[in-house]
C-alpha positions in Angstrom: 74.5 -116.0 81.6 75.3 -112.7 83.2 72.8 -110.5 84.5 70.8 -107.9 82.4 72.6 -105.1 83.9 76.1 -106.4 83.2 75.0 -107.5 79.6 73.9 -104.1 79.0 77.0 -102.3 80.4 79.3 -104.7 78.2 78.6 -102.9 75.0 76.8 -99.7 74.2 76.2 -99.0 70.6 76.8 -95.5 69.3 74.5 -93.8 67.1 76.7 -94.7 64.2 77.6 -98.2 65.3 73.9 -99.0 65.9 73.3 -99.1 62.2 76.4 -101.3 61.7 75.4 -103.7 64.3 71.9 -104.1 63.0 73.1 -104.6 59.5 75.7 -107.1 60.6 73.0 -109.1 62.5 71.4 -109.8 59.0 74.6 -110.1 56.9 74.7 -114.0 57.1 71.4 -114.8 58.7 68.2 -113.4 57.3 66.0 -114.7 60.0 63.7 -112.1 61.7 64.7 -111.2 65.3 62.0 -111.0 68.1 63.2 -108.4 70.8 61.6 -109.3 74.1 62.0 -108.1 77.7 64.5 -110.4 79.1 63.4 -110.1 82.8 59.8 -110.4 82.2 58.4 -113.8 83.0 55.4 -113.3 80.7 57.7 -112.4 77.9 60.0 -115.4 78.6 56.9 -117.6 78.4 56.2 -116.0 75.0 59.7 -116.9 73.8 59.3 -120.5 75.1 56.0 -120.7 73.2 57.5 -119.3 70.1 60.5 -121.9 70.3 58.0 -124.6 70.7 55.8 -123.6 67.8 58.9 -122.8 65.6 60.7 -126.2 65.0 62.3 -125.1 61.8 63.9 -122.2 63.6 62.5 -119.3 61.4 62.9 -116.8 64.2 65.7 -115.6 66.4 65.5 -113.8 69.8 67.3 -111.1 71.6 66.6 -109.4 74.7 65.6 -105.6 74.4 68.2 -105.0 77.1 71.1 -106.5 75.3 73.5 -104.5 73.0 72.0 -106.2 69.9 68.5 -105.4 71.1 69.5 -101.8 71.7 71.0 -101.3 68.2 67.9 -103.0 66.7 65.7 -100.6 68.7 67.6 -97.6 67.4 67.5 -99.1 63.9 63.5 -99.3 64.2 63.4 -95.5 65.3 62.7 -96.2 68.9 64.7 -95.3 72.1 67.4 -97.9 72.9 66.2 -98.1 76.5 62.6 -98.5 75.6 61.5 -101.9 76.9 57.7 -101.1 76.7 57.1 -103.4 73.6 57.8 -106.6 71.8 59.5 -105.7 68.7 59.8 -108.0 65.5 62.9 -106.9 63.4 62.9 -108.2 59.9 65.8 -107.4 57.6 64.1 -104.2 56.1 61.1 -103.6 58.5 60.1 -103.6 62.3 56.9 -104.2 63.9 55.7 -103.3 67.4 53.0 -104.1 69.9 49.9 -106.1 68.4 51.5 -105.7 64.9 54.6 -107.5 66.2 52.6 -110.2 67.8 50.2 -110.8 64.6 53.3 -110.9 62.5 55.2 -113.3 64.6 52.1 -115.7 64.5 52.5 -115.9 60.8 55.9 -117.6 61.3 54.9 -120.2 63.7 53.9 -123.8 62.7 50.5 -124.1 64.4 48.0 -123.7 61.4 45.4 -121.8 63.7 48.0 -119.0 64.4 48.4 -117.5 60.9 44.6 -117.6 60.6 44.0 -115.9 63.9 46.6 -113.3 62.8 44.7 -112.6 59.7 41.6 -112.3 61.7 43.2 -110.0 64.2 44.1 -107.6 61.5 40.4 -107.0 61.0 40.3 -105.0 64.5 41.6 -101.5 64.2 45.3 -101.0 65.3 44.4 -98.7 68.1 42.0 -101.3 69.6 44.6 -103.9 69.5 47.2 -101.8 70.9 45.0 -100.9 73.5 44.6 -104.3 74.8 48.3 -104.9 74.2 49.3 -101.9 76.3 47.0 -103.0 79.1 48.7 -106.4 79.2 52.3 -104.8 78.5 51.9 -102.2 81.2 50.9 -104.8 83.9 53.3 -107.6 82.9 55.4 -107.6 85.9 52.5 -107.5 88.1 50.8 -110.4 86.3 53.8 -112.9 86.3 56.7 -111.1 87.8 60.4 -110.7 86.8 63.7 -112.3 86.8 67.0 -111.0 87.9 68.7 -112.4 84.6 67.8 -112.6 81.0 66.3 -116.1 79.7 69.0 -118.8 79.9 68.9 -120.5 76.6 68.5 -124.3 76.1 71.7 -125.3 74.2 69.3 -126.8 71.4 68.4 -123.1 70.8 71.8 -121.5 71.0 71.8 -120.4 67.3 68.3 -118.7 67.9 69.5 -116.2 70.6 71.5 -113.2 69.4 73.4 -112.4 72.6 76.0 -109.6 71.7 77.2 -107.2 69.0 78.6 -109.3 66.1 82.4 -109.1 65.6 83.9 -106.1 63.8 81.3 -103.6 65.0 82.2 -100.8 67.2 80.7 -99.0 70.2 81.6 -97.8 73.6 81.9 -99.7 76.9 80.7 -98.3 80.2 80.1 -99.1 83.7 
C-alpha cells in the first residue's frame, strides 16, 4: 500500500464532491466507518483490537488521511486535515473523541465492552474528552508513528475503505 502522502495526493475531494463521496460510501454498505490516524501505532493497535472483537464485520475502517477519510470528515463538519480525533461515521451521524470510542464499543462482540460503554456515559463528556485529549495529544510519543498507513490483512479487505468510490469527482494534486 502506498504512503500516506501519496494516497492523500491521489484524490482531494472538493467541497461539492465530499458530500457525493460520503453518500456513495453508504449507498451499498451501511456499516459504520471508523476514521483513524493511519500512521499512529496506538491507533493501528486500536484498529487491530476492533477487528479481533468484531468477527461479523459490523464496522469498516478508513485512515483520516485518505480521500474517503477527508470526505467523511467534511461531512461530519470537521476540517479535512484534522487528524486529532478518532471519528465514527454512521450513515446519518458522526461521533468524535470519547463519544466515538464509547459508541464503537457497542458494536464489538466482547460482552463487557457495551456495558463499559454504558457506564462511561455516566461521566460528563468534558471529563471523558479531557482524558481522551491527554492520550490523543501524546499518542506519537507513547507508541510512535509509521511511514505508511496500516497494511490490511487480506481477510479484512472488505473492511477497509481505501479511496473515493467510483463515479465521484474531486481534484488531483501533487
